[in-house]
N, C-alpha and C positions, 0 to 999 in steps of 0.2 A: 258976096261970098253969101252960103248958107253956115248955119251953127252946124255941129256935130251933134244931138241927140242920140240919147237913149234908144230904143225898137220901142213902135207904141207899146208892147205886152209887155213888155218890163223884160228883165234875162232870164226867170222865172227863181226857184230861191237858192241862195246867196250860196256861193260852195267856198267852203274856206278848210275843206279837211284835201292834203294831197291822195290820190290814188294809189301808197305806192306802197310797197311787203310789210307790217320791222320788224324794226331790223332786231334777228340772233331770233330765240326759241324761247317760246307762249314761256308764259309763266309756269305753265302745271307742266310742261315739258320736264321743269330745271327742274324741279320741286320735285315730279317723281323720280327722277335721275338721280339727285342727290339723298332721297330714299334710298331707291339700293346700292347703294353706294353706303349709305349710312350703313344697312344690316350688313350685305357684304361685310361692315368694318367688325358688327359687332360681333356677328358670329365669327369672325378669324381672332377677337378679343376672348372670346371663350375658349375655344380649340385651347386657347395657348393656356390658359384657366387652366385648364385642366390638364395638357400637359404636365405647368408648371407641378401639380399636385401629386399627380402622383409619383415622376420623380422624387420628386420630397416623399411619402409615401414609402418609395421602395427606399431610399439615401438609409432614411429609418429602416424600419427592419432586415435589410442589410445589417447596419451596428447592432440592434439588436439580437439578426442572429451572431456575430462578430463577438456581444460578452462572451462564453464560454472560455473562450482563445484564448482574451486577454487576460481572463482573469488570469488560467491555464499556468500562465505564462507570465504573470506577476508572483504567482505562488510561489512556481518551481525559483524566478530570482532573488523569491527574503525564503528558502529554507538554503540553499547558495549562499549569502550574506546572512544566515543563520548559525548554518556549522563553519564559515572563517572567522565568525564576530567569535565560536570558540575554542579555535584552534586558534585564534591568536588570542585568547586574552590563558588558555591554557598558556599556551607561549609567554605570556608574561608573568602571569603567579603564580605556577607550577597546576592548579585544579581551575576546575569550573564553581564559581562562588553563584548565590540566586540571589534575584535583586528584589524580587519581589517576595511576601508570602506565601499565596498561596504557589501551588505544581503548578496553574492552568499556563498555555500560552497566551503571552504576549508581546499581540501583533506590532512589530517596535515600526512606528514610525520617524521617515526617511520627511529632512529637506531639503529640495533641490537648490540649489547653488548656484549663482554666477562665477566664476571662475573668474573673471577680472573686473573687478567694481569700478564705473568710472559716476562722477558727482556732474 
């Protein structure tokens, strides 16, 4: 029985690679897609930061515009308290006394204390 031998001219170059398409996307495609997603994300982040800065600016200006109203309300409250204190003092002592030696108005300081103290 004759032995099975390779062909006389040989097989040619040895083919060690399979002719199959590479799975998935090419690296350049993945890199471009990732870059596009990150660019969009940074764009949206920048828009969000701008929006937060604008809201903070609006909040600050609204507080600045409310200061005169709050100051007037506090002044009315101080006048009401001052007149009530003078009336109470006149009722108890019979006359109003000067605490300070100058005729200047001294703004009173009130300390707000909690009604029930817990330890």
